[in-house]
C-alpha positions in Angstrom: -32.8 -52.4 -34.3 -30.9 -52.9 -31.1 -28.2 -50.8 -29.3 -25.2 -52.3 -27.6 -22.5 -50.1 -25.7 -19.9 -50.3 -23.4 -19.9 -48.4 -19.8 -18.5 -45.3 -21.3 -21.7 -44.7 -22.9 -24.1 -45.4 -19.8 -25.8 -42.1 -19.6 -29.4 -41.3 -18.8 -29.6 -39.1 -21.8 -28.7 -42.1 -24.1 -31.3 -44.4 -22.3 -34.1 -41.7 -22.7 -33.4 -41.0 -26.4 -33.3 -44.9 -27.3 -36.5 -45.5 -25.4 -38.5 -42.6 -27.0 -37.5 -44.1 -30.4 -38.5 -47.7 -29.6 -34.8 -48.9 -29.9 -33.9 -51.8 -27.7 -30.7 -51.4 -25.8 -28.1 -53.3 -23.7 -25.3 -51.2 -22.1 -22.9 -52.0 -19.7 -22.5 -50.1 -16.4 -19.8 -50.0 -14.1 -19.9 -51.9 -10.7 -20.7 -49.9 -7.3 -21.8 -50.9 -3.8 -25.6 -50.5 -4.5 -25.3 -52.8 -7.6 -23.3 -55.4 -5.4 -25.6 -55.5 -2.6 -28.5 -56.4 -5.0 -26.6 -59.5 -5.9 -25.0 -60.2 -2.7 -26.3 -63.8 -2.3 -24.4 -64.8 -5.6 -20.9 -63.4 -4.5 -19.8 -66.0 -1.9 -17.6 -68.7 -3.3 -19.7 -71.9 -3.8 -18.8 -74.5 -1.0 -17.1 -77.5 -1.9 -14.5 -78.5 -4.6 -13.8 -76.1 -7.2 -15.6 -77.1 -10.6 -13.4 -77.3 -13.8 -15.9 -75.1 -15.5 -16.6 -71.7 -14.1 -20.0 -71.6 -12.2 -22.2 -68.7 -13.8 -25.1 -67.2 -12.3 -27.6 -64.6 -13.4 -29.8 -62.2 -11.7 -32.2 -59.5 -13.2 -33.6 -56.6 -10.8 -34.9 -53.1 -11.3 -32.2 -50.4 -10.2 -32.4 -46.7 -10.1 -29.3 -44.6 -9.9 -29.1 -40.9 -8.7 -29.3 -39.5 -12.0 -32.1 -41.8 -13.6 -35.6 -40.7 -13.9 -37.0 -44.0 -13.4 -36.0 -47.5 -12.4 -34.3 -49.7 -15.2 -33.8 -53.5 -15.5 -30.3 -54.3 -14.8 -29.0 -57.8 -15.6 -26.1 -59.1 -13.5 -23.5 -62.2 -14.5 -21.4 -63.6 -11.6 -18.6 -66.2 -12.9 -16.9 -68.1 -10.3 -13.6 -69.6 -11.7 -11.8 -72.3 -10.0 -8.3 -70.4 -10.0 -9.7 -67.1 -9.0 -10.1 -65.9 -5.4 -13.0 -63.2 -6.2 -15.8 -63.8 -8.9 -16.1 -62.0 -11.9 -19.2 -59.6 -12.0 -20.8 -57.5 -14.8 -23.8 -55.5 -14.9 -25.8 -54.6 -18.0 -28.9 -52.1 -18.0 -31.3 -52.9 -20.8 -35.1 -52.6 -21.8 -34.9 -56.1 -23.7 -37.5 -58.5 -22.6 -35.2 -61.7 -22.9 -34.3 -63.7 -20.2 -30.9 -62.7 -18.3 -28.7 -65.0 -20.0 -30.2 -64.0 -23.3 -29.4 -60.5 -22.7 -25.9 -61.2 -21.7 -25.3 -63.5 -24.8 -26.7 -60.4 -26.9 -24.1 -58.0 -25.1 -21.2 -60.2 -25.6 -21.8 -61.3 -29.3 -18.4 -61.6 -30.8 -19.8 -61.3 -34.3 -20.3 -57.5 -34.0 -17.7 -55.2 -35.6 -15.7 -53.0 -33.3 -14.7 -49.9 -35.0 -12.6 -47.6 -32.8 -15.4 -46.3 -30.6 -17.4 -44.8 -33.5 -21.1 -45.4 -34.3 -21.6 -48.3 -36.7 -24.6 -49.5 -38.3 -24.2 -53.3 -38.9 -26.2 -53.8 -42.0 -26.9 -57.4 -41.8 -28.4 -57.5 -38.6 -29.5 -53.7 -38.2 -27.8 -53.3 -34.9 -26.2 -50.1 -33.7 -22.9 -50.7 -31.9 -20.5 -48.5 -30.0 -17.5 -50.1 -29.6 -15.2 -50.0 -26.4 -13.4 -46.5 -26.3 -13.1 -43.4 -24.2 -16.1 -41.2 -24.3 -15.3 -37.6 -25.4 -17.8 -35.0 -25.3 -17.6 -34.6 -29.2 -18.2 -38.3 -29.7 -21.1 -38.4 -27.0 -22.9 -35.3 -28.7 -22.5 -36.8 -32.3 -23.7 -40.2 -31.1 -26.7 -38.5 -29.5 -27.5 -36.4 -32.4 -27.5 -39.7 -34.5 -29.8 -41.4 -32.1 -32.2 -38.2 -32.1 -32.3 -38.4 -35.9 -33.7 -41.8 -35.7 -37.6 -41.5 -36.3 -39.9 -41.9 -33.5 -42.4 -44.8 -33.4 -45.8 -44.5 -34.8 -48.7 -44.0 -32.5 
């Protein structure tokens, strides 16, 4: 089982609950100055004539935010488009052991169903998905209860 969620659900309580249950996750986190310093070498526009296709680069590194108990793996994706002055940047916190590009592909999968911000179990793939939405306290508590109801791994 794997869990995917947008930045509204980037909360340490969620990471910890998922890790205790052995659930793999990929959760978008908002950009900040510390994260951007870790990928500073990817941010400058490439020298030379702009390419027709976007230049896409990835970087994986350990990062510990102020509220986190331990460092987590973060995967960054930087896209340079010919007609844009600044690159598009995205950050995913994950415990997946996949290569950086595969983590981003998992996070961006189009075949996952968005369901108005509700927790959905996609039966065919066994993934838990939280669609993009505004996180309310009620939804957060409800979602955390569902994660806590998952069985703990044996051993």
